[in-house]
C-alpha positions, 0 to 999 in steps of 0.5 A: 372780296368777301366783303365786297360779294356780300354788298353787292347781293340784292337780298329780299327783306327775309333773306337779308334778316337770315343773313344779318343773323348768319353772318355774326354766328359764323364768324364767332364759331372759330373763336368759340371753337378756340376757346372750347379747345382750350379749355378742354386741353387745359382740362386734360393738361390736369387743370381742375374744373373750378380753376378753368371756370374762375380763370376763364371769368377772371379773363372776361370780367377783370381784364377784356371787359374793363379793358376794352371800356378803357380802350374805346375811350381813349382810342375809339373802337376798331369797328370789329368785336375781336380786335377790339377785345384784343386791344382791350385785353392789353390795355386791361393787363396794363390796368392790372399791373396798376392795380396789382401795384397799388394793392402791393403798396397797401397791403391790400391784396384781399381787395385785388379781385374787385379792382374792376368794380368801380371802373365798370360802375362808371362806364355804366352811370356815366351817360358820356361812357355808356356808348363804349359798351358797344362796338361803335361804327362797324367796320366788319371783316370777312368770314374768311379772315375769322375762320383763319384767325381761328385756325391761327389760334389752334395753331398757338393753342397746339404748340402751348400744349406741346410745351406744357404736356411734358411738364406735369403739375406737381407732386411728380416725380420729375424735373422742372427747368430752374427758370420756371422754379426761379418764376414760381418763387417770384410769383409766390413773392409778388402775392406779398406787400412791398417791398419786395424781397429776392425769395431765395435769399430773404432780405435781398432786394428783388430787383429784376424785370418781374412784371410778367410775375406780377401778372400771374400773381394777381391772377393767382390771388383774383382767382384763387388757383394755386401758382403752380397751376397758373404758371404751369398751364393757365396764363401762356395761351390767352397771352399769346392769343392777344398778341397774335390778334394785335399783330393781325390789326397792326399789319391790317392798318398797315397795309390796308389788306385784311389777309395780311393778319392771318399771315402774321398770325401764324407766321409771326409766332409759330413760324420758325427759321429757315435752315433747311435742314442744314447741320447749323441752325439759327439762334432765336427761332420763335418769339414765344418761350414757356420757359421765360415767362417775361419774354412771352408776356412783353408781347402784348404791351409792346405790340400795343405800344409799337401801334401808337408809335406807327401813329406818332411816326405819321404824326397823328395826335394820340389825343387822350390816348398819349398817357398810354405811351409812357405807361406802356413803355414802363410796362415793357421795360418792367417785363422784359428789359430787352424789349424797349431798346430796339423800338426805341431806336426804331422811333429814333430813326424815324424822327431823323429821317422826317427831320433830315427829308422833310426839314420839320421837327416831328414833335409827336415822335420826339415827344414819344421818344422822350417818353419812351427813354424816360420809361427804359431809364426809370424801368432800369432803376426800378427792375433791373438787377445784377443780370442786366448790368452783366451784359457788356459789348462784344461783337459777335458774341452770339458765336460762343453758342453756336456749335461751328464755332464753340466746337472749333475756334471757341474751345480756348476763348474761355468762360467770359472773354474780355475782348472786342471780338471772340479770341478764337476768331483772330487765332484762326486767322483767315479761316477764322474769319470765313467762318465767322462770317459764314456763320453771321450770313448763315443767321441772316438767311435762316432769319430771312422771313423777318427782315425780308420786307425791309425791301420795302425801303427800296420802293419810293412810294412806301419809303415815304411812309415814316412807319416803314422806317420805324418798323425797319429800324426796330428790326435792325435794331434787334438784330444789332444788338443781339450781335453786338452784345454779350451774356454769360446766358445768351440773354442777347437773343431776347432783343431779336426774339422781341422785334420777331413779330414786328419783322413779319408784320414788315415782310406781310406789309411787303407782300401786299404792297406787291400787289401780286395775285393771291394765287402766286403767292399760294403756290409758292408758299406751298411749294415753299412749305414742301421743300422745306419739309422734303429737305428736313426729311418729312413730308406729309408727316412721313419720313422720306430718306435724306442724305446723312452728312456728319460734319467734321469737327474742324473749321474746313468741315463746317465750311463745307457743310455750310457751303453746302447748305448755301447752294440748297438755300440758293436753289430754294430761292431760285426755284421760288422766284421761277415759280411766282413768275411762271404763275403770274405769267399764266394768269394773264387776266390779273397780269397783262403781258406788258405789265407782267414783264415789267413787273417780273422783279417784283412778283419774283420778290413777292414769290421769295417772301412767300416761299420763306414764310410757307417753309417758315411755318411749315417747319415749326408745324411739322414739329409740332403736329408730330409732338401733339400726335406722339405719346410723351417718352418717359424718361428711363434710367436715374435722373440726376436733376429729378426731384420726388414727389414726396419732396415736391409734396412736402413743399407744397404742404409748407405752402399751405400750413405756414404763415404768409410771412414766415421764412424758412431755412433749408439745406437744399440749394443745388441741382442735382440735389446734393450740396457739393462745393461749386454746385449749380445753385439753381435749385429754386423749388423749395421757395417756388413750391414752398411759397415762402422766402428762404434765409439761404436757398438758391443764390445762382441769379443773385446780382453779386454772383451773376456779376462775378460770372467768370471768377476763378473760371467758374460760371456764375451759377457755380460761385460760392455764396457771398456771405459765408458766415450765414451759409455756415450758420445755416448749414450747421443747423441741419448738420449739427444743431444747437440751440443757440444757432436755432434761436439766432435764425429765429430772432435775427432772421425770423426763420419759423420753419426747417426744411431738411432733406437728407438727399441735400446733405447729412441730417443730424438726429438732434434736430428732432429733439430741438425742433418739433417735426410737423411733417415727414414726406420720404426724405424730407422732414419739416420741423417748425421753430416754435418761440420760447 
């Protein structure tokens, strides 16, 4: 609408000139504000100013600029700068992986920071490539779109700030979630040359979907910023921002409606489930995860790949962009093993539907499908480790991690039940099955904002578009695999988290296809948000009285609670539908009476969808705002998992003083720190902060112990280290050292440093005589093993 108004206005030459300057300035302002806010919050988060400048330059000149040039050359421009730069950033991340892999394979990491230079020179020197420095044929977007997208990015930034504000940069007295430290160790490892080893158990091949860590490693090497700063602060928001604009561009391409972009930007990334303050939640609330860099990072190549698959499904020839399909497929497989299968299923369904309906072979779709299947197979061979092979079929296994089942029927299921269904369902008889179906149904209702767009399949006109089948099949496959597979760490939920933005794209598309006035959508979305906040006990930041309904720990108690929640959900839906119909009827100039009566059902459905999206966004934003406005509550009393600042300081000292390929030995293996039989072997902080491989640090995520999950009724993290002889040698060096054992560690395992922590176990005073002391920090002593 804004574009139409601008086009119809009659201007004098002077006013037209002013407008030509003013409009781009106003359009660029929200993006600059978002960048400025990001830099400010990074600084407030403890990031040194030089790191801010270097990282901003890295994203601009090593990712966005070369990626934009290549993407324009392969697929053409988008006609506007924000979408061009987002697609360019995604392409730049892909090119960075190629440059990083080349540097790691040849041992030329020092040259990695210069990888964009030959490409930039080529685009400057070759006449046919120079045109890609410009936007090209302009298809400008309304000013309202720019400001709405800027607001969406600020919301993403607020979410990111709430994540890292409770995770101070080291050294501090505190605790880091073990997966963050695990990824930090991988980032450190991926700054070295191939072949890669598992840093926590030196000598073991690294098999993990580590390409997100490769991005962090490349960023650290190119900018010179410390890996902890990159992991805990810098990488998150720029990657999410890229995914946000990609999703907005995808839904605009599909729906033709500009306003759907900001809707997806907000609802697809900072919108949650709609359970209306029920005592039962819905797993897989957001597609983002601060503790899982792989999940967040993969959204960028996955959304770019989805856009390519949309073109392929519609029978369009990708031309020179075809190499992006297998390359992005391999990037997805190497970044998160759960990302690619749902998209493959959606593409396979699309090809089958086109063949059955049109009686023709959809060759582009089949070629893309073959590329992605090959990429998934190659990715499994290159990256997947014991964790992937632990995934097995058990329908409804997600119930093991949902309170009503876990606290009642699931108590006797055991740690790793080998059965086609959770055993507690059958044990509970008819009530057991009723509870299981009620929980699955409640999960479906809570996730409604992500799948309700599949109503497009009921529209004959839209059903003819293969892209609808592609997105619907992808979302259905993500949900199905989540409920069909079992994983000891509930990692099957990542199948669903990866398709959440795709589902919201489909939902926003359905809203645009309904052709309902914006007044109807806005009114019902606002009412949906207010109803959700009232149910949660919050309206405009103020607490309101709610009925406290404790749930008895029984199947009957949970069924009553679910029934009451379902009644509340039904009331929510009825109110939204009625409001949509009433508002549409009052808007007679836009919806004439006969047409209004005929379209009552579509209008009601659009109103329900808008209300669900409004509630979805409101619930997450209310929590985010409360978190931003409140001061973090420091932990009080003894914290069993906490590290000391001296322990972190000693590890960081080791990172700065040991040679890059030095190996260390440590007596730190567990969290909490003291080592005990069958302790939780997921410490990871000595290798993560210390930046070096260890003979034996923590083995909780190694292939052997993950595959042993359930043995002796113990989880994988509490299994014993498989090589007990090596473990005994490692422990003797600290508890009862002698020259022979130290020489064996030095010559056979390449150990040059000993990291001894008296909190982990007894350390013999004799060790100081046999190995010179280089640092004492609190409970930690660092020894050096010199050559004889």
